[in-house]
N, C-alpha and C positions, 0 to 999 in steps of 0.2 A: 931305495926306490926314489926318494926325493932327489938324490944326486943324479940318478939316471934320467929322470924327467927334466931336470934342469939342463943336463948336457944335450939331450935331444932338442929341447927348446932352443938352446943357443945355436945349434947347427941349422935347424930348420928356419928359424926366424931370421938369423943374420945372413944366411945365404939367400933366402927369399928377399930380404931387404936390399941386398946388393943388386939383385936382378931388377927390383922395383925402381931403384935409383937409375940404373942404366936405361931402363925403358922410359923413365920420366924425363930424361934429358931431351930427347927429341920431342916428346909430348909437350914440353914446356913452350915450344915454339907456337903451339896452337892457342896460347892464351891462358890467362889466369884461371878461368872457369874449368878448363880442361885439366890443368895440373891439380886443382883442388879436388876434382872428382877422382883423379888418379891417387891422390894422397888419402882420400877417404877409403878407397879400395885397399890400400896398404894398411890403414888402421883396422879395417875389417879382418885382414889377414892376421894382424897382431892379436886381435880379439879371439879369433879362431885358435891360434896357437896357445894363448893363455888358457882358454876354456878346455880344449881337448888334449893338450899336452901337460900343462901345469895344473889344471883343475882350479883355475882362478876365474871368478866371475864378479860382476859389478852389481851393487845394490844402490839405487838412487832414492834419496829421501829429499822431499821438497820438490820444487819445480825448476828445472833448468831454464834460464832466460833465453830469449831470442832477440835478434836485432841489436842495435848499437847500445851496448852496456859493457861496463868493465867488470869482468869476472876475476876475482882474486882468490887463488886456490892454494891450499897447503901443498907442499912438494916434498915427498919422501922417496919416490922412486921414478923410474922411467915409465911405469905403468900408466900413471894418470896423464902424463904428457901426451901419450898417444890415444888413450881411451877418451879423453876430453875432446879430441877432434871429432869423434862420433857423437858424444853426448851433446856438444854445443853446436853441431852442424857446421863444421869447417870454420872454426874461429880464426882470427888473425892472432898469432901468438907473439907475445913480447919475449924475445930471447937475446942472450948475450951476443954481441957482434962477433965474437970469436967463433961461435957456432956457425954463423952465416958465412964465415970465411973458410970453412972446411971444404977441401976439394970435392967436386961432384955433389955431395950432399948439400953443401952450402948454396950451390947454384939452384937446386931444386927448392930449397927452403925460401930463397928470395923470390923465385917465380910464384910460389904458393901465396905470397903476400904477407909474410911475417913481418914483425916490427923489430928491427935491430936496436938494442940499447947499448950505448958505449959507456963503460964504467969511468972513462976519463972525463966524461961530461963536458966536452967542448961545445961551443956554440954551434958549429957546423953539424956535429953529431946530434944535438938536440933538434935542430931543424929537420934533419933526415928522419929522425924518429917521429916527429910530429906530422911530417908530410905523409909517411907511411900509415900512421894511425888515422889521420883524417881521410885518407883514401879508403881505408877499410870501413870507416863510418859511412862514407858516401855510398859504399856498396852494401850497406845495411848489414854488416857483419858484426858479430860479437868479438870483443877483444879479451884475450886471456892473458893474465899476468900471474907469475908466481912471486908474490911480494917479498918473500924472504930471500930471494935472489938466487938460491941454489937448493939442491936437495939436502934435507936434514935428516938426521937419525930420529927414530921413534923416541919421543920424550923431549926432544929439543924444541925450544920455542924462542928463537932469536927475534930481535926487533925487526920491523919491516925496513927494507931498503928505501932510500929517498926517491928512487924512480917511481914507486907507486904513487906517492903523494904528488909528485910532479905531473904525472899523467892525469891523475884525478882532478887536479886543479886546472890544468891547461885545456883538457878536453871537455870539462864540465859534464861528465857522464855520471849516471847512477852506478852504484857498485853492488855486486852480489858476491859475498864471501862464500867460500866452499871449504868445508872440512873434509879431509881425506885420511884414511887410515891404512894405506897400502904398505907402510913400513913394517907392519906386523907380519907380512908375508914376503915382502920383497924390499929389503933394505937398500939404502943408497950404495950403488956400485957393487951390489951383492950378486954373486954367481948362483948361490943356492936360493931357490924360490919354493915356498910352501903353498899348498893348495888351500883354498878358502874363499871368503867373500871380502871384497874391498868396497867400503861404503863411501859414497859421495853425498854429503849432506849440504844442500843449498840453503843458505840463510836468507833472511828477509832482505829486500832491496833497500840500500841506503841511498838517500837522495844526493844529488850533486850539491856542492857548495858548503859542505860541513867544514868547520875548522879542522886544520890538519891533525891536531892532536886527537880530536874526537874521532875522526874518520879512521886513523890508524889504530886507535884503541879498540874500536868496535870491530874492525876487520880482524885484528889480531886475536881477539877473544873468540870469534866465531870459527876461524880456520883451525883453531886448536881444540875445539870441543871434543874431538875424537882421539886426541893425542894423550892417551892414558895407558 
């Protein structure tokens, strides 16, 4: 039954996502607000597929922030990437530049107002990242980053990537760390998905301006609270 549900989800969600991307391309010409609303509808479709096909739902502990704040979340599966679009009300997401370069999808991601981060770390790439981040702040949007840099397996607690500390320092924003335990149901790159509850635990807000080591240590501790 688990295999069948996972197969049906893959067919329904990915076919529906292809249609959503094709519809989004002309919609992107109507401006950023239009494409963000379209993205939110796609995220609602993902939530519906997870709930009614896979039997996966979300539980929120703590209070999701609003407005210009840097949210640093644990990353174990695709689930939280899309679910947080709804929980955080269309945040600007810090993502790898390679993702923004994917044909069709990348164009939509850029129109949505995501923040590309280049692992090469060139000066020009840094300027592009900061320009996109400050534009999101000016629009009163929340910024979402996965500070470990990529999806990790349940139980893995790698150190935070340097991109988190750079954004925290340069943007001078408060940080809200978020623990997520999606890996117990939906592992990284996993086809098989199990039913159950995914918890999003929002920690206390950390002020801007903390020393790098302290900020990283406190964020690392909170995002791994559910990683057992």
